[in-house]
C-alpha positions as CSV (number, residue, x, y, z in Angstrom):
1,M,-113.2,-56.9,-72.7
2,R,-116.7,-57.8,-71.4
3,L,-116.8,-60.2,-68.4
4,D,-118.9,-62.8,-70.1
5,K,-116.7,-62.9,-73.1
6,Y,-113.5,-63.2,-70.9
7,L,-115.0,-66.1,-69.0
8,K,-115.7,-67.9,-72.3
9,V,-112.3,-67.1,-73.9
10,T,-110.4,-68.4,-70.8
11,R,-112.7,-71.4,-70.6
12,L,-113.6,-70.7,-67.0
13,I,-117.1,-71.1,-68.2
14,K,-117.6,-73.1,-71.4
15,R,-120.3,-71.0,-73.2
16,R,-120.9,-67.3,-73.3
17,T,-124.7,-67.7,-72.7
18,V,-124.0,-69.7,-69.5
19,A,-121.5,-67.0,-68.4
20,N,-124.2,-64.4,-69.1
21,E,-126.8,-66.3,-67.0
22,A,-124.3,-66.8,-64.2
23,C,-123.7,-63.0,-64.1
24,D,-127.5,-62.3,-64.2
25,N,-128.0,-64.6,-61.3
26,G,-125.4,-62.9,-59.1
27,R,-123.0,-65.9,-59.1
28,V,-120.0,-64.0,-60.5
29,T,-118.1,-61.3,-58.6
30,L,-115.4,-58.9,-59.9
31,N,-113.1,-57.5,-57.2
32,G,-115.5,-58.6,-54.5
33,K,-118.7,-57.0,-55.9
34,I,-121.4,-58.8,-57.9
35,A,-120.7,-58.1,-61.5
36,R,-122.9,-57.7,-64.6
37,A,-121.9,-59.5,-67.8
38,S,-121.1,-56.2,-69.4
39,A,-118.5,-55.2,-66.8
40,E,-115.0,-54.5,-68.2
41,V,-112.2,-56.9,-67.2
42,K,-108.6,-55.7,-67.0
43,P,-105.3,-57.2,-65.7
44,G,-105.2,-57.4,-61.9
45,D,-108.9,-58.0,-61.4
46,I,-110.1,-60.9,-59.3
47,I,-113.0,-62.9,-60.6
48,G,-115.1,-65.1,-58.3
49,I,-117.5,-67.7,-59.6
50,S,-119.8,-69.8,-57.4
51,F,-121.6,-72.8,-58.6
52,G,-123.6,-74.6,-55.9
53,D,-121.2,-75.1,-53.0
54,R,-118.0,-74.6,-55.1
55,E,-116.3,-71.2,-55.2
56,T,-113.5,-70.5,-57.7
57,K,-111.4,-67.4,-57.7
58,A,-109.0,-66.3,-60.5
59,E,-106.8,-63.3,-61.0
60,V,-106.7,-61.8,-64.5
61,L,-103.2,-61.7,-65.9
62,A,-103.9,-60.7,-69.5
63,V,-106.8,-59.9,-71.8
64,R,-106.8,-61.2,-75.4
65,D,-109.7,-61.7,-77.8
66,N,-108.5,-64.9,-79.5
67,V,-106.5,-67.5,-77.8
68,R,-105.6,-71.1,-78.4
69,K,-106.2,-73.8,-75.8
70,E,-102.5,-74.1,-75.0
71,E,-102.2,-70.4,-74.2
72,V,-105.1,-70.1,-71.8
73,Q,-103.0,-70.6,-68.7
74,D,-101.2,-67.3,-69.5
75,L,-104.5,-65.3,-69.2
76,F,-105.3,-66.1,-65.5
77,R,-104.2,-67.9,-62.4
78,Y,-106.2,-69.4,-59.6
79,C,-106.2,-67.7,-56.2
């Protein structure tokens, strides 16, 4: 799954366009490297998101296209 879509599905970032812009501006890392929106996400990857002075890291546990709000916590965990 694409990184920008994964960020939207897991609700780490609310909208896919915002996720895409964050990737374009170099604010999103995948396994410690600046990632493009088209990067493939797989279980075990570490995603880092920086907005302003706040840094968030999450480990990918599962990848699914459609998920309900109650099931989101099964897709990632904060590091």
